[in-house]
C-alpha positions as CSV (number, residue, x, y, z in Angstrom):
1,M,-0.3,-0.2,0.0
2,K,2.6,2.6,0.7
3,N,5.0,1.4,-2.3
4,L,0.9,2.4,-4.3
5,L,1.0,5.7,-2.6
6,I,4.5,6.6,-3.7
7,L,4.3,5.4,-6.7
8,I,0.7,7.8,-7.4
9,I,2.6,10.9,-5.8
10,T,5.4,10.4,-8.1
11,T,3.4,9.7,-11.1
12,C,1.6,12.7,-10.0
13,T,4.6,15.1,-9.6
14,W,5.8,13.5,-12.7
15,I,2.8,14.6,-14.8
16,S,2.7,18.3,-13.3
17,F,6.4,18.8,-14.2
18,Y,5.9,17.7,-17.5
19,S,2.5,19.9,-18.2
20,Q,4.1,22.8,-17.2
21,N,7.2,22.8,-19.3
22,T,5.6,24.3,-22.3
23,Y,5.7,27.8,-22.7
24,A,3.9,30.2,-25.2
25,F,5.4,33.7,-26.1
26,F,3.5,36.4,-27.7
27,G,3.9,39.7,-29.0
28,S,2.1,42.8,-29.6
29,F,1.8,46.1,-30.9
30,N,2.2,48.0,-27.7
31,W,3.6,51.2,-29.5
32,D,5.4,52.4,-26.6
33,K,8.6,51.6,-25.3
34,N,7.1,51.9,-21.4
35,T,4.4,49.4,-22.0
36,E,5.0,45.5,-22.3
37,G,5.9,44.4,-25.7
38,I,6.7,40.7,-25.4
39,S,4.9,38.4,-22.5
40,V,5.8,34.9,-21.6
41,Y,3.4,32.4,-20.1
42,Q,3.4,28.7,-19.2
43,L,0.8,26.4,-20.8
44,D,-0.4,23.6,-18.9
45,T,-1.0,20.8,-21.1
46,E,-3.3,19.1,-18.9
47,T,-6.0,21.8,-18.7
48,G,-4.9,24.5,-21.3
49,K,-4.7,27.2,-18.6
50,L,-1.8,30.0,-19.5
51,S,0.1,31.3,-16.9
52,K,2.2,34.7,-17.1
53,V,6.0,34.2,-15.9
54,T,7.7,37.7,-17.5
55,S,7.7,40.5,-19.8
56,Y,9.5,43.0,-21.7
57,K,9.1,45.8,-22.1
58,G,11.5,48.7,-24.0
59,I,11.4,47.6,-27.8
60,I,8.2,49.5,-30.0
61,N,5.9,46.8,-31.8
62,P,7.5,43.1,-31.8
63,S,4.8,42.0,-34.0
64,F,6.0,38.7,-35.2
65,L,8.4,36.5,-33.2
66,T,10.2,33.2,-34.0
67,L,12.4,31.2,-31.6
68,S,15.7,29.5,-32.0
69,S,16.0,25.7,-32.6
70,D,17.0,25.2,-29.1
71,G,14.7,27.5,-27.3
72,K,17.3,29.7,-26.0
73,Y,16.7,32.7,-27.9
74,V,13.7,34.7,-29.1
75,F,13.6,36.8,-32.3
76,A,11.4,39.6,-32.8
77,C,10.4,42.0,-35.9
78,T,10.0,45.3,-34.3
79,E,9.2,48.6,-35.1
80,S,6.6,47.1,-37.5
81,K,4.2,49.4,-39.3
82,T,6.5,52.6,-37.7
83,K,7.4,55.1,-40.7
84,N,10.7,54.9,-41.8
85,G,11.6,52.5,-38.8
86,G,12.2,48.6,-39.2
87,S,14.1,46.3,-36.9
88,V,14.5,43.0,-35.9
89,S,15.6,42.2,-32.5
90,S,17.2,39.5,-30.5
91,F,16.1,38.3,-26.7
92,K,17.5,35.3,-24.3
93,F,15.1,33.2,-22.9
94,N,16.4,31.9,-19.4
95,L,14.2,28.8,-18.8
96,E,15.8,28.3,-14.9
97,N,14.6,31.6,-13.6
98,K,12.1,32.7,-16.4
99,S,13.7,35.3,-17.4
100,L,13.6,37.6,-20.7
101,T,16.9,39.4,-21.8
102,Y,18.0,41.7,-24.9
103,I,20.9,41.1,-26.8
104,N,20.5,43.4,-29.6
105,S,18.7,45.0,-32.9
106,Q,19.7,45.4,-36.2
107,K,17.9,47.1,-39.1
108,S,15.4,45.3,-41.2
109,G,16.5,46.3,-44.6
110,G,13.1,47.3,-45.2
111,E,10.1,49.2,-43.8
112,N,7.9,47.2,-41.5
113,P,9.1,43.7,-40.9
114,V,6.2,40.8,-40.3
115,Y,7.9,37.7,-40.3
116,L,10.9,36.0,-38.9
117,T,12.4,32.5,-39.1
118,A,15.0,31.1,-38.0
119,H,17.8,28.3,-39.5
120,K,18.0,24.8,-37.5
121,N,21.5,25.3,-37.2
122,G,21.2,28.6,-34.9
123,K,23.3,30.7,-37.4
124,W,21.1,32.3,-39.6
125,L,17.5,34.5,-39.3
126,I,15.6,35.5,-42.5
127,N,13.1,38.2,-42.3
128,G,10.2,39.8,-45.0
129,N,9.7,43.3,-45.1
130,Y,6.0,44.0,-46.3
131,T,5.8,47.2,-46.9
132,E,9.1,47.7,-49.2
133,G,8.7,44.4,-50.6
134,S,12.3,42.9,-49.3
135,V,14.1,39.8,-47.7
136,S,16.8,40.1,-45.5
137,V,19.5,37.2,-44.3
138,F,21.2,37.7,-40.9
139,P,24.3,35.9,-39.5
140,V,23.2,35.1,-35.8
141,S,26.1,34.4,-33.2
142,E,26.7,31.4,-30.9
143,D,25.3,34.0,-27.8
144,G,22.2,35.1,-30.0
145,K,23.3,38.6,-31.3
146,I,22.3,39.5,-35.0
147,E,24.7,40.3,-37.1
148,P,23.8,43.0,-39.5
149,F,22.3,41.4,-43.0
150,V,24.4,40.1,-45.5
151,Q,22.0,40.2,-48.1
152,N,19.0,42.1,-49.2
153,F,16.7,41.6,-52.2
154,Q,14.0,44.3,-53.1
155,F,11.0,43.3,-55.2
156,L,9.3,45.7,-57.2
157,E,6.2,44.7,-59.3
158,G,3.1,44.4,-58.2
159,S,-0.3,42.9,-59.6
160,I,-3.6,43.7,-60.4
161,D,-5.1,45.5,-57.0
162,F,-3.8,48.7,-57.6
163,N,-5.0,49.6,-53.9
164,R,-3.3,46.7,-51.9
165,Q,-0.8,45.4,-54.9
166,E,0.6,48.2,-56.2
167,R,4.2,46.8,-55.3
168,A,5.8,43.7,-54.2
169,H,4.8,42.8,-50.2
170,I,6.5,39.6,-48.5
171,H,4.6,38.4,-46.5
172,S,6.8,35.5,-44.5
173,T,9.7,33.7,-45.3
174,V,9.5,29.5,-44.6
175,F,12.3,26.8,-45.0
176,S,11.7,23.8,-46.7
177,P,11.6,20.7,-44.4
178,D,15.4,20.1,-44.8
179,F,16.5,23.9,-44.8
180,D,18.1,23.4,-48.4
181,Y,15.4,26.1,-49.9
182,I,13.5,29.0,-48.8
183,F,9.8,29.9,-49.7
184,M,8.4,33.6,-49.8
185,P,4.4,34.3,-50.2
186,D,4.5,37.6,-51.8
187,L,0.9,39.3,-51.4
188,G,1.9,42.5,-53.7
189,A,2.8,39.9,-56.6
190,D,0.9,37.2,-56.5
191,K,4.1,34.7,-56.2
192,I,5.2,32.7,-54.1
193,R,9.6,33.1,-54.4
194,I,11.6,30.7,-54.0
195,Y,15.5,30.2,-53.3
196,Q,18.2,27.5,-52.8
197,F,19.6,28.3,-49.2
198,N,23.4,27.2,-49.3
199,N,24.1,27.3,-45.5
200,E,28.1,26.8,-46.5
201,K,28.1,30.3,-48.3
202,T,28.7,33.4,-46.3
203,Q,25.6,34.8,-48.6
204,P,23.4,31.9,-48.3
205,L,20.4,32.7,-50.9
206,Q,21.0,31.3,-54.0
207,N,19.2,31.6,-56.9
208,V,16.8,28.6,-58.3
209,E,15.6,27.9,-62.2
210,T,12.5,28.3,-61.2
211,P,12.4,31.8,-58.9
212,F,8.8,31.7,-58.5
213,I,5.4,30.1,-59.0
214,T,2.4,32.5,-59.3
215,T,-1.0,32.1,-57.5
216,I,-4.6,33.6,-58.9
217,L,-4.5,36.8,-59.7
218,A,-5.7,39.2,-56.4
219,S,-5.4,36.3,-54.0
220,G,-2.5,38.1,-52.4
221,P,-0.8,34.7,-50.9
222,R,0.5,35.4,-46.9
223,H,1.3,32.7,-44.7
224,F,3.0,29.3,-45.9
225,T,3.6,25.5,-44.2
226,F,4.9,22.2,-44.9
227,H,3.2,18.9,-43.9
228,P,4.8,17.0,-41.4
229,N,5.7,14.6,-44.1
230,G,7.4,16.8,-46.2
231,K,5.3,16.1,-49.4
232,Y,2.8,18.6,-49.4
233,A,2.7,22.4,-48.6
234,Y,-0.2,25.2,-48.1
235,C,0.1,29.0,-48.7
236,I,-3.0,30.8,-47.1
237,E,-4.2,33.8,-49.3
238,E,-5.0,36.7,-47.6
239,M,-6.9,38.5,-50.6
240,G,-8.7,35.3,-52.1
241,G,-9.9,34.1,-48.8
242,A,-8.4,30.2,-50.2
243,I,-5.7,28.0,-49.3
244,S,-3.9,26.4,-52.1
245,A,-2.4,23.0,-51.5
246,Y,0.7,21.9,-53.3
247,S,2.7,18.8,-53.7
248,Y,6.5,19.4,-52.8
249,E,9.5,17.9,-54.2
250,N,13.3,19.2,-53.7
251,G,12.0,23.1,-54.2
252,I,9.5,22.4,-56.4
253,L,5.9,23.1,-56.2
254,N,3.1,21.6,-57.7
255,N,-0.5,22.6,-57.4
256,L,-3.2,20.2,-56.2
257,Q,-5.9,22.2,-55.0
258,R,-7.3,25.7,-54.2
259,I,-10.0,25.4,-51.3
260,S,-12.1,28.4,-49.7
261,T,-11.4,29.3,-46.1
262,H,-14.6,30.7,-45.9
263,P,-18.6,29.6,-44.9
264,E,-20.7,30.1,-48.1
265,K,-22.5,33.0,-46.9
266,Y,-18.9,35.2,-47.2
267,K,-18.6,36.1,-50.6
268,D,-15.9,38.9,-50.6
269,N,-13.9,41.1,-48.2
270,F,-12.0,38.1,-47.4
271,E,-8.6,38.6,-44.4
272,S,-7.7,35.2,-43.9
273,S,-4.1,35.2,-42.4
274,D,-2.6,32.2,-40.6
275,V,-2.1,28.4,-41.6
276,H,-1.0,26.1,-39.1
277,I,-1.0,22.0,-39.2
278,S,-1.8,19.4,-36.4
279,P,1.6,17.6,-34.9
280,D,-0.2,14.2,-36.0
281,G,-0.5,15.6,-40.1
282,K,-3.9,14.9,-40.3
283,F,-5.7,18.7,-39.8
284,L,-5.4,21.4,-41.2
285,Y,-6.4,25.2,-39.7
286,A,-6.8,28.6,-41.3
287,S,-7.3,31.8,-39.1
288,N,-10.2,34.3,-40.8
289,R,-10.7,38.3,-39.8
290,G,-12.7,40.9,-41.0
291,K,-16.3,39.5,-40.5
292,E,-15.6,36.4,-39.1
293,N,-12.8,36.1,-36.7
294,N,-12.8,32.3,-36.9
295,I,-10.8,29.1,-37.4
296,A,-11.5,26.9,-40.4
297,I,-10.6,23.6,-40.4
298,F,-10.0,21.1,-42.9
299,S,-9.1,17.5,-42.9
300,I,-6.1,16.1,-44.7
301,Q,-6.8,13.7,-47.0
302,N,-4.0,10.8,-48.0
303,D,-3.3,12.7,-51.4
304,G,-2.8,16.0,-49.8
305,K,-5.9,17.5,-50.4
306,L,-8.0,19.1,-48.0
307,K,-11.7,18.1,-46.7
308,A,-13.5,20.9,-44.8
309,V,-14.7,20.1,-41.5
310,G,-16.3,22.9,-39.6
311,Y,-15.6,26.7,-38.3
312,Q,-14.7,27.7,-34.6
313,S,-15.0,31.3,-33.6
314,T,-11.6,33.0,-31.8
315,K,-14.2,34.7,-29.2
316,G,-12.4,38.2,-30.2
317,K,-11.9,40.1,-33.6
318,H,-8.9,40.1,-35.8
319,P,-6.7,36.8,-35.1
320,R,-3.8,37.4,-37.2
321,V,-1.4,34.9,-35.8
322,F,-2.2,31.4,-33.7
323,G,-0.1,28.4,-33.0
324,I,-0.7,24.7,-31.8
325,D,1.5,23.3,-28.9
326,P,3.8,20.3,-29.7
327,S,1.7,18.0,-28.0
328,G,-0.9,19.1,-30.8
329,K,-3.4,19.1,-27.8
330,F,-3.7,23.1,-27.8
331,L,-4.9,25.8,-30.1
332,I,-3.7,29.5,-29.3
333,A,-5.3,32.4,-30.7
334,T,-4.1,35.6,-30.9
335,N,-7.2,38.3,-31.2
336,T,-5.3,41.8,-31.7
337,G,-8.5,43.4,-32.4
338,T,-9.9,42.6,-29.2
339,S,-6.6,42.3,-27.1
340,N,-7.2,38.7,-25.7
341,V,-5.8,35.4,-26.2
342,V,-8.3,32.3,-26.3
343,V,-6.7,28.6,-25.7
344,F,-9.0,25.8,-27.5
345,K,-8.8,22.2,-27.2
346,R,-8.3,20.4,-30.0
347,N,-10.3,16.8,-30.6
348,T,-8.1,15.0,-32.0
349,E,-10.4,12.5,-34.1
350,T,-12.4,15.3,-35.4
351,G,-10.1,17.8,-35.5
352,L,-12.6,20.2,-33.8
353,L,-12.2,22.8,-31.4
354,K,-13.6,23.6,-28.2
355,K,-12.5,26.8,-25.9
356,V,-10.9,26.2,-22.1
357,G,-9.8,28.3,-19.4
358,K,-10.4,32.3,-19.7
359,K,-9.5,34.6,-22.1
360,I,-6.0,36.1,-21.3
361,K,-5.8,40.0,-21.7
362,I,-2.5,41.4,-23.7
363,K,-3.2,45.0,-25.6
364,N,-3.1,44.3,-29.2
365,V,-1.1,40.9,-29.5
366,S,-0.4,39.9,-32.1
367,S,1.6,36.3,-32.6
368,V,2.3,33.6,-30.8
369,Q,4.9,30.8,-30.7
370,I,4.7,27.9,-28.4
371,R,7.5,25.4,-27.4
372,K,8.0,22.5,-25.0
373,Y,11.6,22.6,-23.1
């Protein structure tokens, strides 16, 4: 009996430790260095509860975050939406004392940086600048310091919607699963731009034979993700309100399907934003802003095509970015328009979502990254 009691206590302690070992990092449009720009919360992966552990002031508009592969460093797009501004900043996250420490910043190479991605080896950082339609490549030191960019590509051409596509607008920069290629949806030009990434070169972005693929005109490709099996890729279109599915191999995309992210009753004024796939590869989730403010849910078929499952309100307005925790149990939505964060529990069989816990208030929250340590 005594041994059984010890076993139960030990098991409960282990479960509690395990469930408290996942962290969510939130960025926001704070517009003021005296207010919190980055907030860090622990995610209880048993209940979905978020508990604040630290935050950081002293920076303006850390609108998008990404983490180094080892989780030691947080990189942020800073000075987003600031006229004549634009930078990328680095922070160290100390797991032991749960602190966030500023390291340094560099000019982003263009106005309004909106997306960052880090190479798995920790040595490179790539950002996309929306307003000027450019991409910059930064070396990263072993201590997490960002060095000045070594490459900066400016794109000029736009597309047919002169109100929104007067010129190129890079909206994301995403590595292929093997980190040999980088894909850059260009909302302004209706293109997904493609470069090879040669980690051994001092200027790693290299031209490829097919430098881009075109999307439907006025679709406005925005965010991009790969299936865990590496065979399929998906791009959400902000203006077209659809997801394009592609087969993928060695830097080449081939179109499989284009499917609406919206219920039938919504015919225009689309504002689709973010896209992610559950870790088990069974479901794809896409966020819609504007009139809807929901998450569209799709099941992923064996051939990579999508089948609509349903929709879940995000319980707020303007869900710009969302994330799925590494266990696949929870989806966290950031509602910029209502300054709240909502946690949903995933049904791993049906893909459907159910709100859990209380809403968290973070002013103008704009992005989330989730990592298990």
